[in-house]
N, C-alpha and C positions, 0 to 999 in steps of 0.2 A: 679891635677897632670899635671905638665908642659909638654907640647908637646903631650899630649894625649887628644883625644876627650872625652867628658863626656859620660856616659852611657845613660843619659836621660836629657832632658831639661824640667824643671818644670816651667810652665808659669802661673802666678797668676795675673789676672786683679783685680784692686782695685779702690774703690771710697770712700774716707773718711773711717770712722770706723778704725782708726789707731790701736786701741787696738786689733781688730780681726787680722789685718795683722801682728802685732807684735807677737801675740801668735801662729799664723799659721807658721811664719818663725822659731820661736824658736823650735816648735815641729818638723818641717821639719829637722832642724839641729840635734836635739837630737835623733830622731827616724829613721834616714836613714842609720844607721850602717856604713859599709865601702863602700857603693855605692857612685860612683863619679857622682854627680848630678850638673848640671848647673841650676841656679835659675834666672829667669827673671820676675820682677814685672813690670806690666804696669799700670801706675797711670792715671786714667781718670780725671785729673785736680782736685785733692783733695784740700780742703781748711783747713784741720785740721792738726794735728801733723805729718801726713804722709809727708808733705812738707819738714820738717826739720829732721825727725827721720828715714825715710826709708833708705836712702843711708848709713848713718853711721852704722845702725844695720845690714843691708845686708852685707856690707863689713866686719864687725866684725865677722859675723857668717860664711860666705862662701868665703871670700877673693876674688880672681880673678874669681871665679865661679859665682859671683853675678853681675847683672847689672839691671838698672832701665831705663824704657822708660817713659817719662813724657809728656802727652798730654797737650796742652794749653786749651782744652775744653773737656767736657765729650763726648766721641765718642761711649760709650756703650760697651757691652760685646764682640760682634763679632769682630769689628775692633781692640779692645785691644788685644784679643787673637791672631788674625792674625798678628798684629805687633810684638808680642812676638815670634810667630813661625818663622817669617822672620829673626829675630835676632838669633834664636836658632842654635846651632852647632851640637847637638847630633842626632843620627839616630831615637831616640824615643822622642815623645813629651808627656808630662803629664800636662793636663790642670787642674788647681786646684782653687776652690773658696777660698777666704780668710776667709770665715766663716766655716772653717773645722779644725779639730784637729786630726792630724795623730797619730797612735798608734805604739808601737814597732813592727817591723817586717812587716810593711805595704808594703814596696817596693819590697822585695824578690819575693813573689808570682806573682806580676804583671810583673816584669822584666823577670823572668824565663819563664812565659807563653808566653810572646811576642817573646822570643828567641827560642821557641820550634819548632819542625818540623811541627806541626799542629797548628801553632799560629793563633789566631783569627785576624780579622782586627782591632779590638779595644777591650780593656778590662777595667773594672772598679772595684773598691773595693766595699765591702758591706758598705753602709752608714747607720749609726745608729743615732737615737736621743740620747740625753744625758741620757735618762732613759733606755737605752739598748733595745729599740724596733726598728724595721726596718723602716728606712726612704726610702731607695732605694736598690732594689735588681734586678734592670732592669725595663724597661718600657714596658707596653702592651697597646693596644688600645681596647676600648669598644665603645658602642653606643654614649657615651658622650664625647669621646676623649681619650687622653693619661692618663694613671694612673700608679703610682708606685706599682709594684708587692708586695703584702704582707705587705703593709704599716701598721705599728702599731703592727705587730706580734712580740712576744718576740724573742730576739736574739737566745735563746736556742731551739726554735721550730724546729722539724726535717725538715720541709719544707725548711728552710733557707739554709741547706747544700746540697740540691738536685740540680744536674745539670739541666739546662733548656735552651731551645731555646728562644732567646730574640728578640724583635722587635726594641728596642732602648735602649740607655744608656744616663744618664744625663751628661751634660757638667760640672757639679760641680766637678767631678773627673773622668777623662777619659784619657787613655793612648793608643797611636797608633803610627805607623811609620810616620815620617815626610813626606816621599815620598807619602804615601797613603793619608795623610791629604791634600797635595797639588794637588793630582790627583782629589780629590773631590772639589777642589776650595777653601779650607779652610772653615771657618764659613761664612755663607751667611750674608753679612753686612747690608742688608736692614731690617732685623728684629731688634726689639728694646728690647733686654734683655729677649728673650723668643723664644723657638722653634728652635734656631740655632742648638742645639744638636740633635733634632729629625730629622732635614733635613740631618745633617751630617751622622746620623745612617743609614738613607735610602740610601745615596750615597755609604757608605761603603759596604752595602749588595748588591747593584747593581754592585759593583766591584767583586762580588763573594766571599766576606769575611763575616764571622760570627761575632757575638758580644758575649762577655762573661762577667759575673760578678763573682768575686771570694770572697766567704765568708772568705777565709783564710787571706785576706787583709782587715783590718778594719779601717774605718775613721769615726769619729763623725762629723755630719753635723748640724750646728746650723740653717741653711736654711733661705734663703731670707732675709739676713741682710742688703743688700745694700740699702741705703735710696732712696726712690722713684722708686725702681726697677719696680713695676707693673704699675706705672702711665703712662708709654709710650705704654702699650699694648692695 
């Protein structure tokens, strides 16, 4: 919409795996309803079809609401997300992995919650595996470290719909105000594709804000598809 700021800037960091990025963008276009979203893809120096196909597809799907940032070297998740956030023009940021498949109606619950009088500091959707079991419903810590709550539970299990206090949210799909993101300093860039989201979650709560995960917003997560993702940890 010319002359108007978008409702939310969707920031997608990518590295190769063009087929995932393509499917993610198509789903984003098809399942975002009437919401006015800005889409920013940050390419960490891909060498596959992303190089030639990203810009044409993005412009075809989203027109002037699409832009791409292309790094000359792989700078990893945190720097890519921060670069996208710096370019964003919307008051809300939604960081989204390219190994996700959005479902109809995903955006409304998140946007409405973030505009509410008792809005959390950040909110995420319910992430499911392709077999309709829980991948992410929030993060908790135990004696061995962080863990995804109710991982592997059936989507239909009553515990999935219960409200709960969260310790952290995954960066695979997280929405928060741009102003709060920058008060937290963005994603810490010294990590290498891991734990940036946990540190951001801690900072959000130190700002006196809570975290929420909404089962009414559903996204399928193929999980850890970026090649070499764990090699740098």
